[in-house]
C-alpha positions in Angstrom: 0.0 0.0 0.0 1.2 3.5 -0.8 2.0 5.0 2.6 1.2 8.5 1.3 -2.5 7.5 1.5 -2.6 6.1 5.0 -3.2 9.4 6.8 -1.0 8.4 9.7 -3.4 5.8 11.1 -2.9 2.7 9.0 -6.4 2.5 7.6 -7.2 2.2 3.9 -9.6 5.2 3.9 -9.7 8.6 5.4 -11.8 7.8 8.4 -13.8 10.4 10.2 -13.0 9.0 13.7 -9.3 9.3 13.1 -9.7 12.8 11.5 -11.5 14.0 14.6 -8.8 12.6 16.9 -6.1 14.3 14.8 -8.0 17.6 14.9 -9.2 17.6 18.5 -7.3 14.8 20.3 -10.5 13.1 21.3 -13.9 11.9 20.2 -16.6 14.5 19.9 -20.1 13.1 19.7 -22.9 14.5 17.6 -26.3 15.2 19.3 -29.1 15.2 16.8 -31.6 18.0 17.0 -35.0 18.6 15.5 -35.3 22.4 15.6 -38.7 22.6 13.9 -37.6 23.6 10.4 -39.3 22.5 7.2 -38.2 22.3 3.5 -39.2 24.4 0.5 -40.3 21.2 -1.4 -42.6 20.4 1.5 -44.3 23.7 2.3 -45.2 24.6 -1.3 -42.5 27.2 -1.9 -41.2 25.1 -4.8 -43.2 21.8 -4.3 -45.1 19.6 -1.9 -44.4 16.2 -0.4 -40.7 16.5 0.0 -38.1 14.2 -1.5 -39.6 10.9 -2.6 -37.2 8.9 -0.4 -37.5 11.0 2.7 -38.7 9.6 6.1 -37.2 11.9 8.7 -38.8 9.9 11.5 -36.8 6.8 10.5 -33.4 8.6 11.2 -34.3 10.6 14.3 -33.2 9.1 17.7 -35.8 8.9 20.4 -34.7 12.1 22.2 -34.8 14.1 19.0 -38.3 15.6 18.8 -39.3 19.2 17.9 -42.0 19.1 20.7 -39.0 19.4 23.1 -36.9 22.6 23.3 -33.4 22.5 21.7 -31.9 22.7 25.3 -34.0 19.8 26.4 -33.0 17.7 23.4 -29.3 18.4 24.1 -29.6 17.4 27.8 -31.5 14.2 26.9 -29.0 13.5 24.1 -26.1 13.7 26.5 -27.8 11.3 28.8 -28.6 9.0 25.9 -25.0 8.8 24.8 -23.3 8.7 28.2 -23.7 5.0 28.8 -22.0 4.1 25.5 -19.3 6.8 25.2 -18.2 7.3 28.8 -15.0 9.2 27.8 -16.8 11.8 25.7 -17.0 15.3 27.2 -17.6 17.5 24.2 -20.4 17.5 21.7 -21.5 19.0 18.4 -25.2 20.0 18.1 -26.3 18.3 14.9 -29.2 20.2 13.4 -30.3 17.1 11.4 -34.1 17.2 10.7 -35.2 18.8 7.4 -33.5 22.0 6.2 -31.8 23.8 9.0 -31.1 27.1 7.3 -34.6 27.5 6.0 -35.8 30.4 8.1 -35.1 34.1 8.5 -31.6 34.9 9.9 -33.0 36.1 13.3 -34.7 32.7 13.9 -31.6 30.9 12.9 -29.5 32.9 15.3 -32.0 32.2 18.1 -31.9 28.5 17.6 -28.2 28.1 17.0 -27.5 30.3 20.1 -29.7 28.2 22.2 -27.6 25.1 21.3 -24.3 26.9 21.8 -25.4 28.2 25.2 -24.8 24.7 26.6 -21.3 24.5 28.0 -20.8 20.9 26.5 -21.4 22.1 23.0 -18.3 23.1 21.1 -19.7 23.4 17.6 -22.6 23.0 15.2 -23.3 20.6 12.3 -26.0 22.1 10.1 -27.8 19.8 7.7 -29.5 21.7 4.9 -30.3 21.9 1.2 -28.2 23.7 -1.4 -31.0 26.1 -2.2 -31.5 27.2 1.4 -28.4 29.3 1.9 -27.4 32.8 0.9 -24.6 35.3 1.5 -26.2 36.6 4.7 -26.4 33.2 6.3 -22.9 32.2 5.2 -21.4 35.5 6.5 -23.1 34.8 9.9 -21.8 31.2 10.0 -18.3 32.5 9.0 -18.4 34.7 12.1 -19.5 31.9 14.3 -16.7 29.7 12.9 -14.2 32.0 14.6 -15.3 30.7 18.0 -16.9 27.3 17.3 -16.4 24.4 14.9 -19.1 25.0 12.2 -19.9 22.4 9.6 -22.5 22.9 6.9 -23.8 19.6 5.5 -25.6 19.5 2.1 -27.9 16.8 0.8 -26.3 16.2 -2.6 -28.1 12.9 -3.2 -27.1 12.7 -6.9 -24.9 14.6 -9.3 -27.4 14.1 -12.1 -30.2 16.5 -12.8 -32.5 13.8 -14.2 -32.3 11.9 -11.0 -32.8 15.0 -8.8 -35.9 15.8 -10.8 -37.2 12.2 -10.5 -36.9 12.2 -6.7 -38.6 15.6 -6.4 -35.4 17.2 -5.0 -36.4 20.7 -6.3 -32.9 22.0 -7.3 -30.2 21.2 -9.8 -26.7 19.9 -9.3 -25.4 23.2 -10.5 -27.1 24.7 -7.4 -25.4 22.1 -5.2 -22.0 22.9 -6.7 -22.4 26.6 -6.2 -23.6 26.2 -2.6 -20.5 24.0 -1.7 -18.1 26.4 -3.4 -19.7 29.5 -1.7 -19.6 27.8 1.7 -15.9 27.0 1.3 -15.2 30.6 0.3 -16.5 31.6 3.7 -14.0 29.2 5.4 -16.6 26.7 6.5 -16.1 22.9 6.8 -18.4 21.4 4.1 -19.9 17.9 4.2 -22.3 16.1 1.8 -24.6 13.2 1.5 -25.1 11.0 -1.5 -27.4 8.1 -2.2 -26.4 5.0 -4.3 -29.1 3.0 -6.0 -31.5 5.8 -7.0 -33.8 4.7 -9.9 -32.4 5.0 -13.5 -28.8 5.3 -12.3 -26.5 2.5 -13.5 -23.4 1.2 -11.7 -21.3 3.1 -14.2 -23.4 6.3 -13.6 -22.8 6.0 -9.9 -19.1 5.3 -10.2 -18.6 8.4 -12.4 -19.8 10.5 -9.5 -16.5 9.8 -7.7 -14.8 12.1 -10.2 -17.5 14.8 -10.0 -17.4 14.8 -6.2 -13.6 14.7 -6.1 -13.5 18.0 -7.9 -15.6 19.8 -5.3 -14.2 21.5 -2.2 -15.8 18.9 0.1 -14.2 18.1 3.5 -16.3 15.1 4.3 -19.0 12.8 2.8 -21.6 10.3 3.9 -22.6 7.4 1.7 -26.1 5.9 1.8 -27.4 2.8 0.1 -31.0 3.3 -1.2 -33.6 2.0 1.2 -37.3 2.0 0.5 -38.9 3.4 3.6 -42.5 3.1 4.7 -44.9 6.0 4.2 -42.8 7.7 1.5 -43.7 8.6 -2.1 -40.9 6.2 -3.2 -42.6 3.3 -1.4 -45.7 3.8 -3.5 -43.7 4.1 -6.7 -41.6 1.0 -5.8 -44.7 -1.1 -5.2 -46.1 -0.1 -8.5 -42.9 0.0 -10.6 -40.5 -2.5 -8.9 -38.6 -3.0 -12.1 -37.3 0.5 -12.0 -35.3 -0.2 -8.8 -32.2 -2.2 -8.2 -31.5 -2.5 -4.5 -28.0 -3.5 -3.7 -27.3 -6.8 -2.1 -24.8 -6.5 0.7 -21.9 -8.2 -1.1 -22.6 -6.1 -4.3 -22.6 -2.9 -2.3 -19.4 -3.7 -0.5 -17.7 -4.3 -3.9 -19.2 -1.1 -5.3 -18.2 1.1 -2.5 -14.6 -0.1 -2.6 -14.4 0.7 -6.3 -15.9 4.1 -5.6 -13.4 4.8 -2.9 -10.5 3.9 -5.2 -11.5 6.8 -7.5 -12.4 9.3 -4.7 -10.1 12.2 -3.7 -8.2 10.9 -0.7 -8.5 14.2 1.1 -12.3 13.8 1.5 -13.0 12.4 5.0 -15.5 9.4 5.0 -18.1 9.8 7.7 -20.4 6.9 6.9 -20.5 4.0 4.4 -24.2 3.1 4.9 -27.4 4.4 6.3 -29.1 2.4 9.1 -32.8 2.6 10.2 -34.9 0.5 12.5 -36.2 -2.5 10.6 -39.8 -1.4 11.2 -39.3 1.4 8.7 -38.0 -0.7 5.8 -40.4 -1.9 3.1 -37.9 -4.5 2.1 -34.7 -5.6 3.9 -32.1 -7.3 1.8 -29.2 -7.0 4.3 -30.6 -8.9 7.3 -29.4 -7.6 10.7 -26.0 -6.3 9.7 -25.0 -3.2 11.8 -23.0 -0.3 10.7 -19.9 -1.2 12.8 -19.7 -4.7 11.3 -20.1 -3.3 7.7 -17.3 -0.8 8.2 -15.1 -3.5 9.6 -15.8 -5.9 6.7 -15.2 -3.2 4.1 -11.9 -2.3 5.7 -10.7 -5.9 5.9 -11.6 -6.4 2.2 -9.6 -3.3 1.2 -6.6 -4.4 3.2 -6.8 -7.9 1.8 -6.9 -6.7 -1.8 -4.2 -4.1 -1.1 -6.3 -1.1 -2.2 -7.2 2.3 -0.6 -9.1 5.5 -1.1 -7.7 7.5 -4.0 -5.7 4.6 -5.5 -7.0 5.5 -9.0 -7.7 9.2 -8.3 -6.2 11.7 -10.8 -6.1 15.3 -9.6 
């Protein structure tokens, strides 16, 4: 293995946990928050119904409910994680549910300030859409970033406009590209989410996205395999048009994600390989009971066994 791509921790990919330890010297846990925001493709500004795949309830931990104040969610989140991560003392408030820059600036300030008022919170991770930021918001986040660790995390989902239209995303990839570049110009850490297995995309289409994403100023990325979740628009379409969908088997996905990593910019930190929801939310479960920790371990073992690594085929 080329030692220039081992990032000082002997792993074949640029792992988020190791990145955080290098940056802060310790683990910092994210606390998910539902701050009561919506999305412009839900409330009618550009569309109704939201993204066809979206079931926010499936990803929210039990303490994360907008009927509770942000302060209460943080306190309950700390208690929730204490039993598992006994050595953790610092946290990021993760504004996760829906689009967390989709409000006037005075409301954003109020909600971010409430999270930062807790002495255990040392930064914010703000999940949002590329069409829900502007210069005013970015300038404010740039100022906050002088005192706290601020990450803005965009739902990319796909690099193809035809796919974005098909899933009712409500914006183009050009909008995504601009939002990422503008955020980086303001000195922010920028993360992204992308989904593999969306209808009409071939394996070749999905692999080509490694080159597209590698050219963006992304600091980190989360990978999600497509899951058909209950009570979504995609569930209805899947049941009526099953032939449109190809859901990865586990072994197929493991092989795919390794090939994708080989072509991905090695400077991009990998936060997640798969998404995981409680089984009761899945319309179909093709992976059994495999948990995230096991999947990461098996992907890493396979990469080491085959002497490959993130960025092996990357060309700047």
